[in-house]
PyMOL Python script that loads the backbone (N, CA, C, O; Angstrom):
from pymol import cmd

cmd.read_pdbstr("""\
ATOM      1  N   UNK A   1     -16.801  17.265   0.676  1.00  0.00           N
ATOM      2  CA  UNK A   1     -16.398  15.962   1.148  1.00  0.00           C
ATOM      3  C   UNK A   1     -14.929  15.684   0.817  1.00  0.00           C
ATOM      4  O   UNK A   1     -14.216  15.067   1.609  1.00  0.00           O
ATOM      5  N   UNK A   2     -14.487  16.137  -0.341  1.00  0.00           N
ATOM      6  CA  UNK A   2     -13.084  15.930  -0.699  1.00  0.00           C
ATOM      7  C   UNK A   2     -12.153  16.608   0.294  1.00  0.00           C
ATOM      8  O   UNK A   2     -11.058  16.110   0.556  1.00  0.00           O
ATOM      9  N   UNK A   3     -12.569  17.721   0.838  1.00  0.00           N
ATOM     10  CA  UNK A   3     -11.736  18.425   1.818  1.00  0.00           C
ATOM     11  C   UNK A   3     -11.552  17.586   3.076  1.00  0.00           C
ATOM     12  O   UNK A   3     -10.493  17.635   3.703  1.00  0.00           O
ATOM     13  N   UNK A   4     -12.572  16.815   3.453  1.00  0.00           N
ATOM     14  CA  UNK A   4     -12.476  15.969   4.641  1.00  0.00           C
ATOM     15  C   UNK A   4     -11.393  14.905   4.499  1.00  0.00           C
ATOM     16  O   UNK A   4     -10.774  14.500   5.483  1.00  0.00           O
ATOM     17  N   UNK A   5     -11.172  14.460   3.275  1.00  0.00           N
ATOM     18  CA  UNK A   5     -10.212  13.388   3.035  1.00  0.00           C
ATOM     19  C   UNK A   5      -8.924  13.865   2.375  1.00  0.00           C
ATOM     20  O   UNK A   5      -8.096  13.046   1.975  1.00  0.00           O
ATOM     21  N   UNK A   6      -8.749  15.145   2.259  1.00  0.00           N
ATOM     22  CA  UNK A   6      -7.591  15.707   1.551  1.00  0.00           C
ATOM     23  C   UNK A   6      -6.259  15.238   2.141  1.00  0.00           C
ATOM     24  O   UNK A   6      -5.292  15.076   1.397  1.00  0.00           O
ATOM     25  N   UNK A   7      -6.183  15.020   3.419  1.00  0.00           N
ATOM     26  CA  UNK A   7      -4.935  14.598   4.053  1.00  0.00           C
ATOM     27  C   UNK A   7      -4.676  13.104   3.989  1.00  0.00           C
ATOM     28  O   UNK A   7      -3.630  12.630   4.434  1.00  0.00           O
ATOM     29  N   UNK A   8      -5.628  12.359   3.433  1.00  0.00           N
ATOM     30  CA  UNK A   8      -5.503  10.907   3.357  1.00  0.00           C
ATOM     31  C   UNK A   8      -5.227  10.505   1.918  1.00  0.00           C
ATOM     32  O   UNK A   8      -6.145  10.382   1.107  1.00  0.00           O
ATOM     33  N   UNK A   9      -3.958  10.304   1.614  1.00  0.00           N
ATOM     34  CA  UNK A   9      -3.571   9.933   0.260  1.00  0.00           C
ATOM     35  C   UNK A   9      -2.404   8.963   0.330  1.00  0.00           C
ATOM     36  O   UNK A   9      -1.482   9.134   1.128  1.00  0.00           O
ATOM     37  N   UNK A  10      -2.457   7.943  -0.515  1.00  0.00           N
ATOM     38  CA  UNK A  10      -1.317   7.051  -0.646  1.00  0.00           C
ATOM     39  C   UNK A  10      -0.311   7.763  -1.548  1.00  0.00           C
ATOM     40  O   UNK A  10      -0.604   8.055  -2.708  1.00  0.00           O
ATOM     41  N   UNK A  11       0.869   8.038  -1.010  1.00  0.00           N
ATOM     42  CA  UNK A  11       1.900   8.749  -1.767  1.00  0.00           C
ATOM     43  C   UNK A  11       3.271   8.216  -1.350  1.00  0.00           C
ATOM     44  O   UNK A  11       3.375   7.402  -0.432  1.00  0.00           O
ATOM     45  N   UNK A  12       4.292   8.669  -2.013  1.00  0.00           N
ATOM     46  CA  UNK A  12       5.635   8.140  -1.752  1.00  0.00           C
ATOM     47  C   UNK A  12       6.126   8.382  -0.320  1.00  0.00           C
ATOM     48  O   UNK A  12       6.739   7.478   0.248  1.00  0.00           O
ATOM     49  N   UNK A  13       5.894   9.544   0.297  1.00  0.00           N
ATOM     50  CA  UNK A  13       6.315   9.691   1.695  1.00  0.00           C
ATOM     51  C   UNK A  13       5.656   8.655   2.618  1.00  0.00           C
ATOM     52  O   UNK A  13       6.283   8.172   3.561  1.00  0.00           O
ATOM     53  N   UNK A  14       4.402   8.321   2.343  1.00  0.00           N
ATOM     54  CA  UNK A  14       3.718   7.306   3.145  1.00  0.00           C
ATOM     55  C   UNK A  14       4.303   5.923   2.871  1.00  0.00           C
ATOM     56  O   UNK A  14       4.508   5.140   3.798  1.00  0.00           O
ATOM     57  N   UNK A  15       4.565   5.626   1.623  1.00  0.00           N
ATOM     58  CA  UNK A  15       5.136   4.325   1.252  1.00  0.00           C
ATOM     59  C   UNK A  15       6.509   4.140   1.899  1.00  0.00           C
ATOM     60  O   UNK A  15       6.840   3.036   2.331  1.00  0.00           O
ATOM     61  N   UNK A  16       7.292   5.181   1.971  1.00  0.00           N
ATOM     62  CA  UNK A  16       8.622   5.094   2.584  1.00  0.00           C
ATOM     63  C   UNK A  16       8.544   4.758   4.068  1.00  0.00           C
ATOM     64  O   UNK A  16       9.495   4.215   4.628  1.00  0.00           O
ATOM     65  N   UNK A  17       7.428   5.073   4.707  1.00  0.00           N
ATOM     66  CA  UNK A  17       7.243   4.765   6.126  1.00  0.00           C
ATOM     67  C   UNK A  17       6.785   3.330   6.348  1.00  0.00           C
ATOM     68  O   UNK A  17       6.861   2.819   7.465  1.00  0.00           O
ATOM     69  N   UNK A  18       6.315   2.682   5.296  1.00  0.00           N
ATOM     70  CA  UNK A  18       5.782   1.322   5.405  1.00  0.00           C
ATOM     71  C   UNK A  18       6.916   0.301   5.425  1.00  0.00           C
ATOM     72  O   UNK A  18       8.065   0.618   5.118  1.00  0.00           O
ATOM     73  N   UNK A  19       6.571  -0.910   5.787  1.00  0.00           N
ATOM     74  CA  UNK A  19       7.508  -2.025   5.748  1.00  0.00           C
ATOM     75  C   UNK A  19       8.040  -2.182   4.327  1.00  0.00           C
ATOM     76  O   UNK A  19       7.312  -1.943   3.363  1.00  0.00           O
ATOM     77  N   UNK A  20       9.279  -2.573   4.193  1.00  0.00           N
ATOM     78  CA  UNK A  20       9.881  -2.678   2.858  1.00  0.00           C
ATOM     79  C   UNK A  20       9.193  -3.727   1.986  1.00  0.00           C
ATOM     80  O   UNK A  20       9.331  -3.692   0.763  1.00  0.00           O
ATOM     81  N   UNK A  21       8.462  -4.650   2.587  1.00  0.00           N
ATOM     82  CA  UNK A  21       7.740  -5.674   1.829  1.00  0.00           C
ATOM     83  C   UNK A  21       6.283  -5.297   1.560  1.00  0.00           C
ATOM     84  O   UNK A  21       5.530  -6.092   0.998  1.00  0.00           O
ATOM     85  N   UNK A  22       5.891  -4.110   1.953  1.00  0.00           N
ATOM     86  CA  UNK A  22       4.499  -3.685   1.769  1.00  0.00           C
ATOM     87  C   UNK A  22       4.169  -3.549   0.287  1.00  0.00           C
ATOM     88  O   UNK A  22       5.002  -3.133  -0.518  1.00  0.00           O
ATOM     89  N   UNK A  23       2.940  -3.908  -0.053  1.00  0.00           N
ATOM     90  CA  UNK A  23       2.456  -3.788  -1.425  1.00  0.00           C
ATOM     91  C   UNK A  23       1.424  -2.676  -1.505  1.00  0.00           C
ATOM     92  O   UNK A  23       0.633  -2.480  -0.582  1.00  0.00           O
ATOM     93  N   UNK A  24       1.437  -1.960  -2.599  1.00  0.00           N
ATOM     94  CA  UNK A  24       0.406  -0.957  -2.859  1.00  0.00           C
ATOM     95  C   UNK A  24      -0.608  -1.620  -3.775  1.00  0.00           C
ATOM     96  O   UNK A  24      -0.292  -1.985  -4.907  1.00  0.00           O
ATOM     97  N   UNK A  25      -1.836  -1.772  -3.275  1.00  0.00           N
ATOM     98  CA  UNK A  25      -2.886  -2.421  -4.052  1.00  0.00           C
ATOM     99  C   UNK A  25      -4.079  -1.485  -4.156  1.00  0.00           C
ATOM    100  O   UNK A  25      -4.345  -0.693  -3.251  1.00  0.00           O
ATOM    101  N   UNK A  26      -4.785  -1.584  -5.255  1.00  0.00           N
ATOM    102  CA  UNK A  26      -5.981  -0.768  -5.469  1.00  0.00           C
ATOM    103  C   UNK A  26      -6.872  -1.540  -6.422  1.00  0.00           C
ATOM    104  O   UNK A  26      -6.385  -2.115  -7.396  1.00  0.00           O
ATOM    105  N   UNK A  27      -8.161  -1.561  -6.156  1.00  0.00           N
ATOM    106  CA  UNK A  27      -9.057  -2.342  -7.018  1.00  0.00           C
ATOM    107  C   UNK A  27      -9.549  -1.553  -8.227  1.00  0.00           C
ATOM    108  O   UNK A  27     -10.263  -2.099  -9.067  1.00  0.00           O
ATOM    109  N   UNK A  28      -9.185  -0.299  -8.327  1.00  0.00           N
ATOM    110  CA  UNK A  28      -9.533   0.591  -9.434  1.00  0.00           C
ATOM    111  C   UNK A  28     -11.053   0.758  -9.560  1.00  0.00           C
ATOM    112  O   UNK A  28     -11.781  -0.127  -9.111  1.00  0.00           O
ATOM    113  N   UNK A  29     -11.543   1.788 -10.115  1.00  0.00           N
ATOM    114  CA  UNK A  29     -10.820   2.908 -10.694  1.00  0.00           C
ATOM    115  C   UNK A  29     -10.230   3.807  -9.609  1.00  0.00           C
ATOM    116  O   UNK A  29     -10.792   3.936  -8.521  1.00  0.00           O
ATOM    117  N   UNK A  30      -9.129   4.406  -9.909  1.00  0.00           N
ATOM    118  CA  UNK A  30      -8.443   5.278  -8.957  1.00  0.00           C
ATOM    119  C   UNK A  30      -8.657   6.737  -9.333  1.00  0.00           C
ATOM    120  O   UNK A  30      -8.683   7.092 -10.511  1.00  0.00           O
ATOM    121  N   UNK A  31      -8.804   7.552  -8.342  1.00  0.00           N
ATOM    122  CA  UNK A  31      -8.896   8.995  -8.544  1.00  0.00           C
ATOM    123  C   UNK A  31      -7.481   9.550  -8.400  1.00  0.00           C
ATOM    124  O   UNK A  31      -7.034   9.893  -7.305  1.00  0.00           O
ATOM    125  N   UNK A  32      -6.797   9.626  -9.528  1.00  0.00           N
ATOM    126  CA  UNK A  32      -5.392  10.041  -9.536  1.00  0.00           C
ATOM    127  C   UNK A  32      -5.238  11.444  -8.955  1.00  0.00           C
ATOM    128  O   UNK A  32      -5.977  12.370  -9.291  1.00  0.00           O
ATOM    129  N   UNK A  33      -4.261  11.559  -8.083  1.00  0.00           N
ATOM    130  CA  UNK A  33      -3.984  12.847  -7.469  1.00  0.00           C
ATOM    131  C   UNK A  33      -4.866  13.159  -6.279  1.00  0.00           C
ATOM    132  O   UNK A  33      -4.655  14.163  -5.599  1.00  0.00           O
ATOM    133  N   UNK A  34      -5.852  12.315  -6.015  1.00  0.00           N
ATOM    134  CA  UNK A  34      -6.722  12.522  -4.856  1.00  0.00           C
ATOM    135  C   UNK A  34      -6.483  11.426  -3.828  1.00  0.00           C
ATOM    136  O   UNK A  34      -5.913  11.689  -2.769  1.00  0.00           O
ATOM    137  N   UNK A  35      -6.908  10.202  -4.122  1.00  0.00           N
ATOM    138  CA  UNK A  35      -6.731   9.126  -3.161  1.00  0.00           C
ATOM    139  C   UNK A  35      -5.361   8.468  -3.259  1.00  0.00           C
ATOM    140  O   UNK A  35      -4.865   7.903  -2.284  1.00  0.00           O
ATOM    141  N   UNK A  36      -4.762   8.541  -4.420  1.00  0.00           N
ATOM    142  CA  UNK A  36      -3.424   7.992  -4.631  1.00  0.00           C
ATOM    143  C   UNK A  36      -2.671   8.934  -5.564  1.00  0.00           C
ATOM    144  O   UNK A  36      -3.210   9.386  -6.574  1.00  0.00           O
ATOM    145  N   UNK A  37      -1.438   9.218  -5.220  1.00  0.00           N
ATOM    146  CA  UNK A  37      -0.633  10.130  -6.034  1.00  0.00           C
ATOM    147  C   UNK A  37      -0.328   9.492  -7.385  1.00  0.00           C
ATOM    148  O   UNK A  37      -0.129   8.281  -7.481  1.00  0.00           O
ATOM    149  N   UNK A  38      -0.295  10.307  -8.408  1.00  0.00           N
ATOM    150  CA  UNK A  38      -0.017   9.833  -9.772  1.00  0.00           C
ATOM    151  C   UNK A  38       1.283   9.033  -9.819  1.00  0.00           C
ATOM    152  O   UNK A  38       1.327   7.954 -10.409  1.00  0.00           O
ATOM    153  N   UNK A  39       2.332   9.554  -9.205  1.00  0.00           N
ATOM    154  CA  UNK A  39       3.638   8.894  -9.201  1.00  0.00           C
ATOM    155  C   UNK A  39       3.558   7.533  -8.509  1.00  0.00           C
ATOM    156  O   UNK A  39       4.164   6.566  -8.972  1.00  0.00           O
ATOM    157  N   UNK A  40       2.827   7.455  -7.422  1.00  0.00           N
ATOM    158  CA  UNK A  40       2.692   6.204  -6.682  1.00  0.00           C
ATOM    159  C   UNK A  40       1.921   5.178  -7.498  1.00  0.00           C
ATOM    160  O   UNK A  40       2.293   4.006  -7.544  1.00  0.00           O
ATOM    161  N   UNK A  41       0.863   5.615  -8.134  1.00  0.00           N
ATOM    162  CA  UNK A  41       0.076   4.714  -8.975  1.00  0.00           C
ATOM    163  C   UNK A  41       0.925   4.139 -10.104  1.00  0.00           C
ATOM    164  O   UNK A  41       0.873   2.940 -10.377  1.00  0.00           O
ATOM    165  N   UNK A  42       1.690   4.976 -10.744  1.00  0.00           N
ATOM    166  CA  UNK A  42       2.539   4.515 -11.849  1.00  0.00           C
ATOM    167  C   UNK A  42       3.660   3.599 -11.359  1.00  0.00           C
ATOM    168  O   UNK A  42       3.987   2.615 -12.022  1.00  0.00           O
ATOM    169  N   UNK A  43       4.242   3.910 -10.220  1.00  0.00           N
ATOM    170  CA  UNK A  43       5.356   3.112  -9.692  1.00  0.00           C
ATOM    171  C   UNK A  43       4.920   1.710  -9.281  1.00  0.00           C
ATOM    172  O   UNK A  43       5.726   0.780  -9.296  1.00  0.00           O
ATOM    173  N   UNK A  44       3.652   1.552  -8.913  1.00  0.00           N
ATOM    174  CA  UNK A  44       3.146   0.267  -8.427  1.00  0.00           C
ATOM    175  C   UNK A  44       2.067  -0.296  -9.349  1.00  0.00           C
ATOM    176  O   UNK A  44       1.218  -1.076  -8.916  1.00  0.00           O
ATOM    177  N   UNK A  45       2.103   0.097 -10.609  1.00  0.00           N
ATOM    178  CA  UNK A  45       1.056  -0.265 -11.569  1.00  0.00           C
ATOM    179  C   UNK A  45       0.912  -1.775 -11.747  1.00  0.00           C
ATOM    180  O   UNK A  45      -0.211  -2.267 -11.866  1.00  0.00           O
ATOM    181  N   UNK A  46       2.010  -2.519 -11.768  1.00  0.00           N
ATOM    182  CA  UNK A  46       1.917  -3.968 -11.975  1.00  0.00           C
ATOM    183  C   UNK A  46       1.060  -4.626 -10.901  1.00  0.00           C
ATOM    184  O   UNK A  46       0.166  -5.413 -11.213  1.00  0.00           O
ATOM    185  N   UNK A  47       1.328  -4.311  -9.648  1.00  0.00           N
ATOM    186  CA  UNK A  47       0.568  -4.886  -8.545  1.00  0.00           C
ATOM    187  C   UNK A  47      -0.872  -4.395  -8.564  1.00  0.00           C
ATOM    188  O   UNK A  47      -1.798  -5.173  -8.336  1.00  0.00           O
ATOM    189  N   UNK A  48      -1.062  -3.125  -8.830  1.00  0.00           N
ATOM    190  CA  UNK A  48      -2.405  -2.545  -8.840  1.00  0.00           C
ATOM    191  C   UNK A  48      -3.254  -3.163  -9.943  1.00  0.00           C
ATOM    192  O   UNK A  48      -4.414  -3.498  -9.705  1.00  0.00           O
ATOM    193  N   UNK A  49      -2.704  -3.320 -11.141  1.00  0.00           N
ATOM    194  CA  UNK A  49      -3.486  -3.894 -12.237  1.00  0.00           C
ATOM    195  C   UNK A  49      -3.761  -5.377 -12.017  1.00  0.00           C
ATOM    196  O   UNK A  49      -4.809  -5.874 -12.430  1.00  0.00           O
ATOM    197  N   UNK A  50      -2.842  -6.090 -11.377  1.00  0.00           N
ATOM    198  CA  UNK A  50      -3.095  -7.488 -11.029  1.00  0.00           C
ATOM    199  C   UNK A  50      -4.242  -7.577 -10.034  1.00  0.00           C
ATOM    200  O   UNK A  50      -5.117  -8.432 -10.173  1.00  0.00           O
ATOM    201  N   UNK A  51      -4.248  -6.707  -9.034  1.00  0.00           N
ATOM    202  CA  UNK A  51      -5.323  -6.680  -8.052  1.00  0.00           C
ATOM    203  C   UNK A  51      -6.658  -6.382  -8.726  1.00  0.00           C
ATOM    204  O   UNK A  51      -7.663  -7.024  -8.420  1.00  0.00           O
ATOM    205  N   UNK A  52      -6.676  -5.430  -9.626  1.00  0.00           N
ATOM    206  CA  UNK A  52      -7.914  -5.074 -10.326  1.00  0.00           C
ATOM    207  C   UNK A  52      -8.414  -6.243 -11.176  1.00  0.00           C
ATOM    208  O   UNK A  52      -9.619  -6.488 -11.246  1.00  0.00           O
ATOM    209  N   UNK A  53      -7.501  -6.959 -11.818  1.00  0.00           N
ATOM    210  CA  UNK A  53      -7.910  -8.117 -12.618  1.00  0.00           C
ATOM    211  C   UNK A  53      -8.480  -9.212 -11.725  1.00  0.00           C
ATOM    212  O   UNK A  53      -9.478  -9.838 -12.081  1.00  0.00           O
ATOM    213  N   UNK A  54      -7.866  -9.449 -10.582  1.00  0.00           N
ATOM    214  CA  UNK A  54      -8.388 -10.448  -9.646  1.00  0.00           C
ATOM    215  C   UNK A  54      -9.795 -10.088  -9.196  1.00  0.00           C
ATOM    216  O   UNK A  54     -10.643 -10.967  -9.041  1.00  0.00           O
ATOM    217  N   UNK A  55     -10.044  -8.820  -8.989  1.00  0.00           N
ATOM    218  CA  UNK A  55     -11.380  -8.362  -8.602  1.00  0.00           C
ATOM    219  C   UNK A  55     -12.390  -8.708  -9.693  1.00  0.00           C
ATOM    220  O   UNK A  55     -13.496  -9.159  -9.395  1.00  0.00           O
ATOM    221  N   UNK A  56     -12.019  -8.500 -10.943  1.00  0.00           N
ATOM    222  CA  UNK A  56     -12.905  -8.809 -12.061  1.00  0.00           C
ATOM    223  C   UNK A  56     -13.299 -10.281 -12.046  1.00  0.00           C
ATOM    224  O   UNK A  56     -14.479 -10.605 -12.184  1.00  0.00           O
ATOM    225  N   UNK A  57     -12.322 -11.178 -11.880  1.00  0.00           N
ATOM    226  CA  UNK A  57     -12.610 -12.612 -11.883  1.00  0.00           C
ATOM    227  C   UNK A  57     -13.472 -13.004 -10.682  1.00  0.00           C
ATOM    228  O   UNK A  57     -14.333 -13.876 -10.796  1.00  0.00           O
ATOM    229  N   UNK A  58     -13.248 -12.375  -9.551  1.00  0.00           N
ATOM    230  CA  UNK A  58     -14.072 -12.633  -8.373  1.00  0.00           C
ATOM    231  C   UNK A  58     -15.505 -12.201  -8.619  1.00  0.00           C
ATOM    232  O   UNK A  58     -16.437 -12.929  -8.275  1.00  0.00           O
ATOM    233  N   UNK A  59     -15.697 -11.038  -9.204  1.00  0.00           N
ATOM    234  CA  UNK A  59     -17.043 -10.554  -9.507  1.00  0.00           C
ATOM    235  C   UNK A  59     -17.753 -11.489 -10.484  1.00  0.00           C
ATOM    236  O   UNK A  59     -18.940 -11.771 -10.320  1.00  0.00           O
ATOM    237  N   UNK A  60     -17.043 -11.965 -11.485  1.00  0.00           N
ATOM    238  CA  UNK A  60     -17.643 -12.885 -12.453  1.00  0.00           C
ATOM    239  C   UNK A  60     -18.045 -14.197 -11.778  1.00  0.00           C
ATOM    240  O   UNK A  60     -19.101 -14.749 -12.086  1.00  0.00           O
ATOM    241  N   UNK A  61     -17.228 -14.694 -10.874  1.00  0.00           N
ATOM    242  CA  UNK A  61     -17.545 -15.931 -10.165  1.00  0.00           C
ATOM    243  C   UNK A  61     -18.775 -15.759  -9.282  1.00  0.00           C
ATOM    244  O   UNK A  61     -19.617 -16.654  -9.204  1.00  0.00           O
ATOM    245  N   UNK A  62     -18.880 -14.623  -8.624  1.00  0.00           N
ATOM    246  CA  UNK A  62     -20.048 -14.364  -7.777  1.00  0.00           C
ATOM    247  C   UNK A  62     -21.313 -14.277  -8.626  1.00  0.00           C
ATOM    248  O   UNK A  62     -22.343 -14.845  -8.263  1.00  0.00           O
ATOM    249  N   UNK A  63     -21.243 -13.570  -9.753  1.00  0.00           N
ATOM    250  CA  UNK A  63     -22.403 -13.484 -10.644  1.00  0.00           C
ATOM    251  C   UNK A  63     -22.800 -14.858 -11.169  1.00  0.00           C
ATOM    252  O   UNK A  63     -23.989 -15.165 -11.259  1.00  0.00           O
ATOM    253  N   UNK A  64     -21.831 -15.678 -11.512  1.00  0.00           N
ATOM    254  CA  UNK A  64     -22.118 -17.033 -11.974  1.00  0.00           C
ATOM    255  C   UNK A  64     -22.790 -17.846 -10.876  1.00  0.00           C
ATOM    256  O   UNK A  64     -23.755 -18.566 -11.132  1.00  0.00           O
ATOM    257  N   UNK A  65     -22.287 -17.733  -9.673  1.00  0.00           N
ATOM    258  CA  UNK A  65     -22.861 -18.459  -8.535  1.00  0.00           C
ATOM    259  C   UNK A  65     -24.297 -18.013  -8.272  1.00  0.00           C
ATOM    260  O   UNK A  65     -25.169 -18.842  -8.010  1.00  0.00           O
ATOM    261  N   UNK A  66     -24.542 -16.709  -8.340  1.00  0.00           N
ATOM    262  CA  UNK A  66     -25.890 -16.190  -8.108  1.00  0.00           C
ATOM    263  C   UNK A  66     -26.863 -16.604  -9.211  1.00  0.00           C
ATOM    264  O   UNK A  66     -28.042 -16.839  -8.947  1.00  0.00           O
ATOM    265  N   UNK A  67     -26.372 -16.692 -10.434  1.00  0.00           N
ATOM    266  CA  UNK A  67     -27.238 -17.014 -11.568  1.00  0.00           C
ATOM    267  C   UNK A  67     -27.579 -18.502 -11.645  1.00  0.00           C
ATOM    268  O   UNK A  67     -28.579 -18.884 -12.253  1.00  0.00           O
ATOM    269  N   UNK A  68     -26.752 -19.328 -11.033  1.00  0.00           N
ATOM    270  CA  UNK A  68     -26.979 -20.779 -11.145  1.00  0.00           C
ATOM    271  C   UNK A  68     -27.419 -21.379  -9.869  1.00  0.00           C
ATOM    272  O   UNK A  68     -27.650 -22.587  -9.802  1.00  0.00           O
TER     273      UNK A  68
END
""", "prot")
cmd.dss("prot")
cmd.show_as("cartoon", "prot")
cmd.util.cbc("prot")
cmd.orient("prot")
């Protein structure tokens, strides 16, 4: 299955083709070197970790809503 997706990776050459205002976001956990290049993950870590934290708060809110 990994071979099927081997050509699909967020990496710096792809980012350079994107709009200059584009954000790299990931909800984590990330498979470094597979779905996102290590260098790309590190370069955009602030945005990625903010996105992952937002996901956590959303999940907690949904669980609270379901429980009450």
